[in-house]
C-alpha positions in Angstrom: -7.1 -5.4 -25.2 -4.4 -3.4 -23.6 -6.0 0.0 -24.2 -9.4 -1.2 -23.0 -8.3 -2.9 -19.8 -7.7 -0.4 -16.9 -5.9 -1.4 -13.7 -6.9 0.5 -10.5 -5.2 -0.1 -7.2 -7.9 1.0 -4.7 -6.2 1.8 -1.5 -7.7 0.3 1.7 -7.3 3.8 3.2 -10.1 5.1 1.1 -12.4 2.0 1.1 -12.1 1.5 4.9 -10.3 4.4 6.6 -12.2 3.8 9.9 -14.9 1.3 9.0 -16.3 1.2 5.5 -16.7 4.6 3.7 -20.1 3.8 2.3 -20.5 7.3 0.7 -17.2 7.0 -1.2 -17.8 3.4 -2.3 -21.3 4.2 -3.5 -20.1 7.2 -5.6 -17.1 5.3 -6.9 -19.4 2.6 -8.1 -21.5 5.1 -9.9 -18.5 6.7 -11.6 -17.1 3.3 -12.8 -20.5 2.2 -14.0 -20.9 5.4 -16.1 -17.4 5.0 -17.5 -18.0 1.4 -18.5 -21.3 2.3 -20.1 -19.6 4.9 -22.3 -17.7 2.1 -24.1 -18.9 -1.5 -24.0 -15.4 -2.7 -24.7 -13.9 -1.2 -21.5 -13.0 -3.5 -18.6 -11.5 -2.7 -15.2 -9.4 -4.6 -12.7 -9.8 -3.3 -9.1 -7.2 -4.3 -6.5 -8.2 -3.5 -3.0 -6.0 -2.7 0.0 -6.5 -3.5 3.6 -7.2 -0.2 5.2 -8.0 0.2 8.9 -8.8 -3.5 9.4 -5.3 -4.4 8.4 -3.7 -1.6 10.6 -5.8 -2.3 13.7 -5.5 -6.1 13.6 -1.8 -6.0 12.9 -1.3 -3.6 15.7 -3.3 -5.8 18.0 -1.0 -8.7 17.1 2.1 -6.7 17.8 0.8 -5.5 21.1 0.1 -9.0 22.3 3.2 -11.0 21.4 6.8 -10.1 22.4 8.4 -10.9 19.0 6.0 -10.3 16.1 6.6 -12.4 13.0 6.6 -10.4 9.8 4.9 -13.1 7.7 2.1 -13.4 10.2 1.6 -9.6 10.1 1.4 -9.9 6.4 -1.2 -12.6 6.5 -3.4 -10.5 8.7 -3.1 -7.7 6.2 -3.9 -10.1 3.3 -7.1 -11.2 5.2 -8.1 -7.5 5.5 -7.6 -6.9 1.7 -9.8 -10.0 1.0 -12.6 -8.7 3.2 -12.6 -5.4 1.4 -12.4 -7.2 -2.0 -15.4 -9.3 -1.2 -17.4 -6.1 -0.5 -16.2 -4.4 -3.7 -17.0 -7.5 -5.8 -20.5 -7.6 -4.2 -21.4 -4.0 -5.0 -20.6 -4.5 -8.7 -23.0 -7.4 -8.9 -23.5 -9.0 -12.3 -20.6 -7.0 -13.8 -18.3 -9.0 -11.6 -19.3 -12.7 -11.8 -15.8 -14.1 -11.2 -14.2 -14.9 -7.9 -11.9 -12.5 -6.2 -8.3 -13.0 -7.5 -6.1 -14.0 -4.6 -3.1 -15.2 -6.7 -2.3 -13.0 -9.7 -0.1 -15.7 -11.2 -2.7 -18.5 -11.1 -5.0 -19.5 -14.1 -8.2 -17.4 -14.1 -11.2 -16.8 -16.3 -12.4 -13.2 -16.7 -16.0 -13.4 -17.9 -17.4 -10.0 -16.7 -16.3 -6.4 -17.1 -15.1 -5.9 -13.6 -12.5 -8.1 -12.0 -11.6 -7.7 -8.3 -8.3 -8.8 -6.7 -7.0 -8.8 -3.2 -3.7 -9.5 -1.4 -1.7 -12.5 -2.4 1.0 -13.6 0.2 3.6 -12.3 2.6 6.3 -10.0 1.2 4.0 -8.4 -1.3 1.5 -5.6 -1.2 -1.6 -5.1 -3.4 0.6 -2.6 -5.4 2.6 -5.5 -6.5 -0.5 -7.5 -7.4 -1.6 -4.5 -9.5 1.7 -4.6 -11.4 1.4 -8.3 -12.1 -2.1 -8.0 -13.3 -1.2 -5.1 -15.5 1.5 -7.3 -17.0 -0.9 -10.2 -17.4 -3.6 -8.2 -19.2 -1.2 -6.0 -21.3 -2.0 -2.7 -19.6 0.7 -0.1 -19.8 -0.6 2.0 -16.8 -1.8 1.5 -13.3 -4.0 4.0 -11.5 -3.0 4.1 -7.9 -5.7 5.7 -5.6 -5.0 6.1 -1.9 -4.9 8.8 0.7 -1.7 10.2 -0.9 -2.5 12.9 -3.4 1.0 13.4 -4.8 4.5 12.0 -4.5 6.9 14.2 -2.6 10.7 14.3 -2.7 10.6 13.1 1.0 8.1 12.4 3.7 6.4 15.8 4.1 5.3 14.9 7.7 9.0 14.6 8.7 10.7 17.0 6.3 9.1 20.5 5.8 11.4 21.0 2.8 9.8 18.1 0.9 8.4 19.2 -2.5 5.5 17.7 -4.4 6.3 16.2 -7.8 4.0 16.2 -10.9 6.2 13.5 -12.4 9.2 11.4 -11.5 11.1 8.6 -13.2 11.5 5.1 -11.7 15.1 5.4 -10.5 14.4 8.6 -8.6 11.2 7.2 -7.2 13.0 4.0 -6.0 15.4 6.3 -4.1 12.4 8.0 -2.4 10.6 4.8 -1.3 13.7 2.6 -0.7 14.0 -1.1 -1.5 12.8 -2.8 1.7 9.3 -4.2 2.2 7.7 -3.7 5.6 4.2 -4.8 6.6 1.8 -1.9 6.6 4.3 0.4 4.8 2.7 3.8 4.0 4.2 4.8 0.6 2.7 6.1 -2.6 3.8 2.8 -4.3 5.6 0.1 -2.4 9.4 -0.7 -3.0 8.9 -4.2 -4.3 6.1 -3.1 -6.7 8.3 -0.2 -7.8 11.1 -2.4 -8.9 8.8 -4.7 -10.9 7.0 -1.7 -12.5 10.3 -0.2 -13.5 11.4 -3.5 -15.1 8.1 -3.6 -17.1 8.3 0.1 -18.1 4.8 0.8 -16.6 3.4 4.2 -16.0 1.7 4.7 -12.6 -0.7 7.6 -11.9 -0.8 8.5 -8.2 -3.8 10.5 -7.0 -6.1 11.0 -4.0 -8.8 8.4 -4.3 -11.4 10.5 -2.5 -11.3 13.1 -5.4 -13.6 11.3 -7.8 -13.8 14.2 -10.2 -10.0 13.8 -10.5 -10.4 10.1 -11.2 -12.8 10.9 -14.0 -10.0 13.0 -15.6 -7.5 10.2 -15.3 -9.9 7.6 -16.8 -10.6 9.9 -19.7 -7.0 10.9 -20.4 -7.3 14.5 -19.2 -4.9 16.5 -17.0 -5.3 15.6 -13.4 -3.9 16.5 -9.9 -1.3 14.0 -8.8 1.9 12.4 -9.9 3.0 10.4 -12.9 5.6 7.8 -12.1 7.7 6.5 -15.0 6.9 9.2 -17.5 7.2 12.9 -17.8 4.4 15.5 -18.2 
């Protein structure tokens, strides 16, 4: 089952950058349907992030109260991921008959070919959910799609000397993203998920979610534009 179950972390920044990106979601759906049709044994888990609803609502909370509580910010973000997940589940119709997964450790029955998951609880991002679901279903890789096309040696917005990486091992990547979780963190793969993925020996493909031709290459095992974390190429 491992080689036929694909885990895709679908960043909220590409599902709902400023409202729902209907054009992207429609084309993404077509590409996934075609890929599933090519091999009846293929299945895919889609984990959705929060996107602009998470950012805007969390910012509203921070602007209203004097001392924002981290857990409450996280719960707002979780709610946003579940809104996006409900939409993604709906667009895949009969292929996704199961309820949205909101706890990757709870018992679940996967009857369809598409399974959609959302945020779990404070202290964890949907990246971490993707790692736990990869472990659960025996997948060795996670495809991480967001508005970040490649991993850099540092934040390129702050450091003009930052270099893009085509591959990076887990210890080096952990140094880049750090070890501390913060609500709304903007990283190629969050620090907590990084630690767990390294422990499991997973390989993560980081790529721009908006480039669906590039996604086709990833799904079919071809060379792609992005970064491989945990393995060299």
